[in-house]
ROBA-998374 format. One record per residue (C-alpha): z, x, y; residue in one letter. Coordinates in nm, 4 decimals, m for minus. Layout:
# residues N
z / x / y / residu
Z / X / Y / a
...
# end
This chain:
# residues 117
z / x / y / residu
m3.2797 / m2.8276 / m3.3190 / m
m3.4989 / m2.5932 / m3.1126 / d
m3.3133 / m2.4628 / m2.8073 / i
m3.5593 / m2.3301 / m2.5132 / d
m3.3953 / m2.0328 / m2.3102 / p
m3.6068 / m2.0445 / m2.0240 / t
m3.4987 / m2.4484 / m2.0008 / k
m3.1660 / m2.3748 / m1.9243 / a
m2.9972 / m2.6290 / m1.7431 / a
m2.9872 / m2.4606 / m1.3657 / a
m2.6668 / m2.3983 / m1.1909 / p
m2.5355 / m2.7164 / m0.9045 / a
m2.6942 / m2.6690 / m0.5849 / a
m2.3848 / m2.5448 / m0.3230 / k
m2.4052 / m2.7733 / m0.0060 / p
m2.5757 / m2.6499 / 0.2853 / a
m2.3778 / m2.4279 / 0.5351 / l
m2.3136 / m2.5653 / 0.8804 / t
m2.4270 / m2.2941 / 1.1484 / t
m2.0611 / m2.2957 / 1.2402 / e
m1.9446 / m2.1997 / 0.8751 / q
m2.2060 / m1.9491 / 0.8666 / t
m2.1219 / m1.7755 / 1.2148 / e
m1.7397 / m1.8194 / 1.0999 / a
m1.8352 / m1.6338 / 0.7473 / l
m1.9806 / m1.3539 / 0.9165 / k
m1.6648 / m1.2704 / 1.1530 / r
m1.4999 / m1.2701 / 0.8562 / l
m1.6961 / m1.0555 / 0.7218 / h
m1.6363 / m0.8611 / 1.0720 / v
m1.2962 / m0.8975 / 1.0312 / a
m1.2137 / m0.7870 / 0.6854 / a
m1.4584 / m0.4772 / 0.7159 / q
m1.1888 / m0.3549 / 1.0304 / q
m0.9243 / m0.4457 / 0.7991 / f
m0.9940 / m0.2260 / 0.5197 / e
m1.1210 / 0.0900 / 0.8500 / a
m0.8063 / 0.0683 / 0.9304 / v
m0.5602 / 0.0180 / 0.6241 / f
m0.8021 / 0.3107 / 0.4851 / v
m0.7643 / 0.5485 / 0.8343 / n
m0.3776 / 0.4713 / 0.7593 / m
m0.4505 / 0.5747 / 0.4244 / l
m0.5565 / 0.9352 / 0.6211 / f
m0.3270 / 0.9714 / 0.8523 / k
m0.0422 / 1.0050 / 0.5962 / q
m0.2924 / 1.2202 / 0.3399 / m
m0.2941 / 1.4614 / 0.6533 / r
0.1054 / 1.4526 / 0.6904 / s
0.1987 / 1.5405 / 0.3443 / a
0.0007 / 1.8461 / 0.3327 / a
0.0648 / 2.1542 / 0.5088 / p
m0.1237 / 2.2246 / 0.8060 / e
m0.3221 / 2.5516 / 0.7620 / t
m0.6167 / 2.6359 / 0.9918 / s
m0.8487 / 2.9682 / 0.9942 / i
m0.6687 / 3.0807 / 1.2980 / t
m0.3387 / 3.0003 / 1.1625 / g
m0.2019 / 2.8172 / 1.3717 / k
m0.3767 / 2.4384 / 1.4049 / v
m0.4755 / 2.3629 / 1.7836 / s
m0.4584 / 2.0381 / 1.9346 / n
m0.8204 / 2.0204 / 1.9327 / a
m0.8746 / 2.0616 / 1.6078 / e
m0.6518 / 1.8278 / 1.5309 / k
m0.8004 / 1.5523 / 1.7042 / t
m1.0855 / 1.6087 / 1.6052 / f
m0.9318 / 1.5539 / 1.2422 / s
m0.8658 / 1.2580 / 1.3368 / d
m1.1894 / 1.1601 / 1.5069 / m
m1.3450 / 1.2610 / 1.1783 / l
m1.0913 / 1.0282 / 0.9273 / d
m1.1509 / 0.7398 / 1.2250 / e
m1.5818 / 0.7545 / 1.1393 / k
m1.5211 / 0.8520 / 0.7712 / r
m1.2782 / 0.5364 / 0.7015 / s
m1.5324 / 0.3437 / 0.8994 / e
m1.8057 / 0.4492 / 0.6921 / n
m1.6135 / 0.3622 / 0.3624 / i
m1.5257 / m0.0028 / 0.4975 / a
m1.9136 / m0.0448 / 0.5446 / q
m1.9471 / 0.0083 / 0.1298 / t
m1.6774 / m0.1345 / 0.0232 / g
m1.5696 / 0.1553 / m0.1822 / s
m1.2185 / 0.0252 / m0.2244 / f
m1.2987 / m0.3180 / m0.2272 / g
m1.0406 / m0.4327 / 0.0423 / i
m1.1849 / m0.5912 / 0.2392 / g
m1.3927 / m0.7975 / m0.0291 / k
m1.0882 / m0.9140 / m0.1724 / i
m0.9548 / m1.0084 / 0.2181 / l
m1.2467 / m1.1946 / 0.2456 / e
m1.2416 / m1.3950 / m0.0733 / d
m0.9513 / m1.4661 / m0.0473 / q
m0.9446 / m1.6535 / 0.3318 / l
m1.3331 / m1.8185 / 0.2502 / k
m1.2069 / m2.1141 / 0.2164 / a
m0.9660 / m2.1609 / 0.4302 / q
m1.3002 / m1.9946 / 0.6794 / v
m1.5045 / m2.2692 / 0.5461 / l
m1.2702 / m2.5788 / 0.5853 / a
m1.1940 / m2.4980 / 0.9239 / n
m1.5006 / m2.3100 / 1.1291 / p
m1.3615 / m2.3989 / 1.4531 / s
m1.0647 / m2.2609 / 1.4330 / q
m1.1730 / m1.8714 / 1.3126 / s
m1.4637 / m1.9051 / 1.5768 / a
m1.1918 / m1.9469 / 1.8727 / k
m1.0499 / m1.6046 / 1.7408 / a
m1.1675 / m1.2852 / 1.8973 / r
m1.2910 / m0.9790 / 1.7251 / l
m1.2282 / m0.6489 / 1.8868 / p
m1.4875 / m0.4947 / 1.9781 / r
m1.6042 / m0.1149 / 1.8254 / e
m1.4406 / 0.0523 / 2.1168 / g
m1.1126 / m0.1236 / 2.1040 / d
m0.9985 / 0.0143 / 1.7597 / l
# end
């Protein structure tokens, strides 16, 4: 019996998603990314609080603290967008079945805008 690898069985086709399900999955992806960004930002804050405060001039100014906080926030958003930690992906995978089962419920959820975090 000859087995031809070019004639391998095709994987079963997935059913097409409705526009409501597609929109719900997009919203889930954004929410999972935002959750990862918040988590990573909290991680950065804890790491900063564990390290001694040092500065070139001696005492760390309020401006320097504010700048560091803003920098950490942007870094955490960038890390979440790349998916380096994988927290958002895991969360998305866990919730995908629920969102697909009831996309109208997830459509009611309001996602925070850019400045809400």
